[in-house]
ZAMARGU-4260 file (C-alpha; in steps of 0.2 Angstrom, whole numbers, plus 5000, padded with zeros to 4 digits):
<rodrens>
0) 4799/5456/5382 | 4811/5453/5367 | 4806/5445/5351 | 4811/5427/5350 | 4820/5424/5333
5) 4827/5407/5327 | 4840/5407/5313 | 4842/5391/5304 | 4860/5389/5298 | 4877/5396/5304
10) 4885/5403/5288 | 4888/5421/5282 | 4870/5424/5279 | 4864/5416/5295 | 4876/5426/5305
15) 4872/5442/5297 | 4854/5439/5300 | 4858/5435/5318 | 4868/5450/5321 | 4855/5461/5313
20) 4841/5453/5324 | 4851/5456/5339 | 4853/5474/5334 | 4834/5475/5333 | 4833/5469/5351
25) 4828/5451/5348 | 4834/5436/5358 | 4842/5425/5344 | 4845/5406/5344 | 4855/5399/5330
30) 4852/5381/5325 | 4865/5372/5316 | 4864/5353/5311 | 4882/5351/5309 | 4894/5349/5323
35) 4905/5364/5328 | 4919/5359/5317 | 4908/5358/5301 | 4897/5373/5306 | 4898/5388/5295
40) 4890/5381/5279 | 4898/5385/5263 | 4906/5401/5270 | 4921/5391/5277 | 4925/5384/5260
45) 4926/5401/5251 | 4941/5412/5248 | 4932/5425/5258 | 4931/5438/5244 | 4917/5450/5243
50) 4911/5460/5228 | 4903/5477/5231 | 4902/5494/5223 | 4914/5508/5228 | 4920/5524/5221
55) 4939/5523/5226 | 4952/5519/5239 | 4943/5530/5252 | 4929/5518/5253 | 4940/5504/5256
60) 4952/5511/5269 | 4939/5509/5284 | 4936/5491/5279 | 4955/5486/5280 | 4962/5476/5294
65) 4979/5484/5291 | 4977/5502/5284 | 4996/5505/5287 | 5001/5491/5275 | 5016/5499/5265
70) 5009/5491/5249 | 4994/5503/5249 | 5005/5518/5244 | 5009/5509/5227 | 4992/5501/5224
75) 4979/5506/5211 | 4962/5500/5217 | 4952/5510/5204 | 4934/5510/5207 | 4919/5499/5205
80) 4903/5508/5201 | 4885/5502/5204 | 4883/5504/5185 | 4898/5492/5182 | 4891/5480/5195
85) 4875/5480/5186 | 4884/5477/5169 | 4893/5462/5176 | 4877/5454/5183 | 4868/5457/5167
90) 4882/5448/5158 | 4876/5432/5166 | 4857/5435/5165 | 4854/5428/5148 | 4845/5443/5141
95) 4835/5445/5157 | 4834/5463/5165 | 4841/5466/5182 | 4829/5457/5195 | 4823/5466/5210
100) 4835/5455/5220 | 4850/5460/5210 | 4845/5479/5211 | 4845/5476/5230 | 4862/5467/5230
105) 4870/5482/5220 | 4862/5496/5229 | 4866/5489/5247 | 4883/5481/5244 | 4894/5495/5250
110) 4883/5499/5265 | 4882/5480/5270 | 4901/5480/5270 | 4902/5495/5280 | 4890/5488/5292
115) 4901/5472/5294 | 4916/5483/5297 | 4907/5492/5311 | 4905/5475/5319 | 4924/5471/5318
120) 4923/5461/5302 | 4939/5467/5293 | 4947/5463/5276 | 4963/5463/5266 | 4967/5467/5248
125) 4968/5452/5237 | 4985/5455/5231 | 4989/5437/5226 | 4974/5434/5215 | 4966/5450/5210
130) 4981/5461/5206 | 4996/5461/5194 | 5012/5471/5196 | 5014/5484/5183 | 5027/5498/5182
135) 5031/5495/5201 | 5013/5497/5206 | 4999/5484/5211 | 4985/5486/5199 | 4969/5478/5204
140) 4957/5471/5190 | 4940/5464/5189 | 4931/5475/5202 | 4935/5462/5216 | 4947/5469/5229
145) 4944/5463/5247 | 4943/5447/5256 | 4943/5442/5274 | 4959/5437/5283 | 4960/5418/5284
150) 4948/5417/5269 | 4930/5410/5273 | 4935/5402/5289 | 4941/5419/5295 | 4925/5428/5289
155) 4915/5415/5299 | 4925/5417/5315 | 4924/5436/5314 | 4905/5436/5311 | 4903/5422/5325
160) 4913/5432/5337 | 4902/5448/5333 | 4886/5437/5335 | 4891/5430/5352 | 4898/5446/5358
165) 4880/5453/5356 | 4872/5439/5366 | 4868/5427/5352 | 4867/5408/5355 | 4872/5394/5344
170) 4866/5376/5346 | 4876/5363/5336 | 4870/5346/5330 | 4853/5353/5331 | 4845/5348/5314
175) 4828/5356/5310 | 4815/5344/5303 | 4800/5355/5301 | 4792/5372/5303 | 4778/5374/5316
180) 4764/5385/5312 | 4746/5390/5317 | 4736/5394/5302 | 4747/5404/5291 | 4759/5410/5305
185) 4775/5401/5308 | 4777/5399/5327 | 4794/5390/5328 | 4803/5374/5323 | 4804/5355/5327
190) 4821/5347/5328 | 4824/5329/5321 | 4824/5322/5339 | 4806/5329/5341 | 4810/5344/5352
195) 4799/5359/5348 | 4806/5377/5350 | 4794/5392/5349 | 4798/5408/5341 | 4790/5424/5335
200) 4800/5423/5319 | 4811/5410/5310 | 4825/5415/5297 | 4830/5401/5285 | 4848/5403/5280
205) 4853/5385/5279 | 4859/5385/5261 | 4854/5378/5244 | 4853/5360/5239 | 4869/5357/5230
210) 4875/5343/5242 | 4859/5333/5238 | 4863/5322/5222 | 4844/5317/5221 | 4838/5335/5222
215) 4851/5340/5209 | 4845/5326/5197 | 4826/5330/5200 | 4827/5349/5201 | 4841/5353/5189
220) 4842/5339/5177 | 4857/5338/5165 | 4873/5330/5172 | 4872/5339/5189 | 4871/5323/5198
225) 4888/5319/5192 | 4896/5335/5199 | 4909/5336/5212 | 4903/5345/5227 | 4915/5359/5232
230) 4908/5364/5249 | 4899/5358/5264 | 4890/5341/5264 | 4876/5350/5275 | 4868/5360/5261
235) 4855/5346/5256 | 4840/5357/5253 | 4832/5356/5270 | 4826/5374/5271 | 4820/5374/5253
240) 4809/5358/5256 | 4802/5365/5273 | 4798/5381/5265 | 4790/5373/5249 | 4780/5362/5261
245) 4773/5377/5269 | 4768/5384/5252 | 4783/5395/5248 | 4785/5401/5230 | 4799/5393/5220
250) 4809/5407/5212 | 4824/5410/5201 | 4834/5398/5189 | 4831/5381/5198 | 4843/5372/5186
255) 4856/5385/5188 | 4871/5385/5200 | 4888/5392/5203 | 4901/5380/5196 | 4919/5379/5192
260) 4932/5368/5184 | 4940/5357/5198 | 4953/5344/5199 | 4946/5328/5192 | 4952/5317/5206
265) 4947/5328/5221 | 4936/5321/5234 | 4919/5328/5237 | 4918/5341/5251 | 4937/5343/5251
270) 4948/5357/5257 | 4941/5362/5274 | 4955/5353/5283 | 4968/5363/5273 | 4976/5379/5280
275) 4971/5396/5274 | 4978/5400/5257 | 4976/5382/5251 | 4957/5379/5253 | 4953/5383/5235
280) 4967/5373/5228 | 4956/5359/5221 | 4949/5373/5210 | 4958/5375/5193 | 4954/5392/5185
285) 4969/5398/5175 | 4962/5391/5159 | 4963/5408/5152 | 4982/5406/5151 | 4981/5391/5141
290) 4967/5380/5132 | 4955/5367/5137 | 4952/5351/5127 | 4938/5338/5129 | 4939/5319/5126
295) 4937/5322/5107 | 4953/5333/5108 | 4942/5348/5104 | 4942/5365/5113 | 4924/5369/5119
300) 4925/5387/5126 | 4933/5403/5122 | 4946/5402/5137 | 4950/5421/5135 | 4932/5427/5133
305) 4935/5438/5149 | 4944/5439/5166 | 4942/5422/5174 | 4931/5428/5189 | 4918/5432/5175
310) 4919/5415/5167 | 4923/5401/5179 | 4905/5399/5185 | 4899/5394/5168 | 4915/5386/5162
315) 4913/5373/5176 | 4896/5368/5169 | 4904/5368/5151 | 4917/5355/5157 | 4904/5344/5166
320) 4894/5344/5149 | 4909/5337/5139 | 4910/5318/5135 | 4915/5309/5151 | 4912/5325/5161
325) 4930/5330/5161 | 4943/5340/5151 | 4962/5344/5151 | 4969/5361/5154 | 4985/5363/5144
330) 4999/5376/5148 | 5017/5379/5142 | 5032/5386/5152 | 5029/5404/5148 | 5014/5405/5160
335) 5020/5394/5173 | 5025/5409/5185 | 5007/5416/5182 | 4998/5400/5187 | 4989/5402/5204
340) 4996/5392/5219 | 4982/5378/5216 | 4992/5372/5201 | 5008/5369/5212 | 4998/5362/5226
345) 5005/5346/5233 | 4989/5336/5229 | 4987/5344/5211 | 4986/5331/5197 | 4995/5334/5181
350) 5006/5327/5168 | 5022/5335/5161 | 5033/5333/5146 | 5047/5342/5137 | 5038/5342/5120
355) 5020/5345/5115 | 5019/5328/5107 | 5026/5320/5123 | 5013/5329/5133 | 4999/5323/5121
360) 5004/5305/5123 | 5001/5307/5142 | 4983/5313/5141 | 4972/5299/5146 | 4955/5297/5139
365) 4957/5309/5124 | 4958/5307/5105 | 4976/5311/5104 | 4975/5314/5085 | 4961/5327/5088
370) 4972/5336/5101 | 4987/5337/5089 | 4976/5344/5076 | 4967/5357/5088 | 4984/5363/5095
375) 4992/5364/5078 | 4977/5375/5072 | 4978/5385/5088 | 4996/5389/5086 | 4995/5394/5068
380) 4981/5406/5072 | 4989/5416/5087 | 4990/5435/5083 | 5009/5438/5086 | 5007/5457/5083
385) 4998/5460/5099 | 5008/5460/5116 | 5003/5448/5130 | 4996/5458/5145 | 4987/5448/5159
390) 4982/5464/5168 | 4970/5469/5155 | 4959/5462/5141 | 4974/5463/5130 | 4965/5458/5113
395) 4979/5446/5110 | 4968/5433/5101 | 4967/5420/5087 | 4962/5423/5069 | 4952/5411/5058
400) 4947/5399/5071 | 4928/5394/5072 | 4930/5395/5091 | 4942/5409/5095 | 4952/5413/5110
405) 4949/5432/5112 | 4962/5437/5124 | 4979/5431/5131 | 4982/5419/5117 | 5000/5413/5116
410) 5008/5399/5106 | 5013/5383/5114 | 5031/5383/5110 | 5040/5383/5126 | 5043/5367/5136
415) 5041/5359/5148 | 5022/5358/5145 | 5009/5353/5158 | 4991/5347/5157 | 4979/5346/5172
420) 4963/5335/5172 | 4947/5344/5177 | 4929/5341/5180 | 4914/5352/5185 | 4912/5356/5203
425) 4896/5363/5210 | 4897/5377/5224 | 4879/5383/5227 | 4862/5383/5218 | 4854/5398/5211
430) 4836/5393/5212 | 4827/5396/5228 | 4812/5404/5235 | 4804/5421/5233 | 4806/5434/5247
435) 4799/5451/5249 | 4810/5467/5250 | 4810/5464/5269 | 4816/5446/5267 | 4799/5438/5271
440) 4796/5422/5262 | 4781/5424/5249 | 4769/5410/5245 | 4763/5406/5228 | 4750/5420/5228
445) 4764/5433/5232 | 4758/5435/5250 | 4771/5434/5265 | 4771/5419/5276 | 4769/5427/5293
450) 4785/5425/5304 | 4795/5416/5290 | 4811/5425/5282 | 4825/5418/5272 | 4842/5423/5266
455) 4858/5417/5258 | 4857/5403/5245 | 4839/5401/5248 | 4834/5417/5240 | 4831/5415/5222
460) 4832/5428/5208 | 4850/5434/5213 | 4860/5424/5200 | 4855/5416/5184 | 4867/5409/5171
465) 4883/5414/5180 | 4889/5427/5192 | 4904/5438/5195 | 4915/5431/5208 | 4913/5437/5226
470) 4895/5441/5224 | 4889/5426/5233 | 4895/5431/5250 | 4890/5449/5248 | 4872/5443/5243
475) 4872/5433/5260 | 4876/5448/5269 | 4864/5460/5261 | 4849/5448/5262 | 4854/5441/5279
480) 4855/5459/5286 | 4838/5462/5279 | 4830/5446/5285 | 4837/5447/5303 | 4831/5465/5305
485) 4814/5461/5299 | 4812/5446/5310 | 4816/5456/5325 | 4804/5470/5320
</rodrens>
């Protein structure tokens, strides 16, 4: 008789767990508290990009939906080694060594992508956001090359199709209230309506607690209860609470999260109703082409510290920590053509003026004299001897400023000028529970809770003080695949 496996959640990690459990011969029931339209967790809100180690284009070709795309002949993908992936994660570890979870993420990232590809989940090169044209070629930068067609919604749909094709079942509007257990063994779940469902194993893959302002306040502190929520309203910490109630070990940086600068005037949970290509348009991550100033008129980060996919997560927190929890991003006309589509989005909020002084007068909520002083000092400090090049860390920085801009520094001298109001948006939480190498949930003593596994945002120790873009979905795939296979075994 087949093992009975319940997977709680229906996003990328949950679907990967379900597919792996089905591969292992289990009978799999997926329980999702949302209705069908909102199912898929945070996965649907992503751009569908996945970061993984690869040696060169040969590793990418089998993963492509269209290997005959004519652009491929003039594309330089480069490589992204495990060592580089490790360096990129260490950049955000705050001095911590690689965790066992990070080692697993790096080491299994390529095989996890190949595994997805084998189930009909295919990808496209991210020409629009991760490459620049240089000397007639598409040059990729930052180690992030592939995303699912139709972004996160497309990833969800491809994974769901694979799961259902293999015989997996999904019940929508079936919120899990508690874990059932006999002694130290999990035996199933109870739904909010009181229905009990038995299982040999349960995989919790129902997200973090980012959509729960009370838990953000109590567990994270700071200003996180003021953050805009970028993703699903369903990730309210249910799995975390259930696991902790059963003695699961809290693990990782509980007050850490993935964040990003967002349109100040966006609604929470916005974007899922938009077509592909527009779902990320409330995000505002081209700060590296300009500067950001707070209510006091001061810059507060080195906007050119690194490529934006290495900085946006912590810069979202930096914006939220400013007075009033907001900032203005300022650009001049020289970079207008380089700004991502989110800046010309029909619902983007901005002010514009032909002169810099005219723009400053339109900046609500700031010390205008402070902005003038900040921008004057910035303009005077730009190193004009270095050529601007957005395809690389060009070293075109400032000289003499207490807070430098290390790359892509250009004077504000070409109108019209624009400024966009932003705040901090939270995407997913970093703190979670401790799992073993087989995905089993561990208790406070380090022993596995029999029959209970976890994956996705619920796994702590994967990210700490930031993360390189695209790693979250890859983590969900790596740990989901492990948890599902172990649950079936």
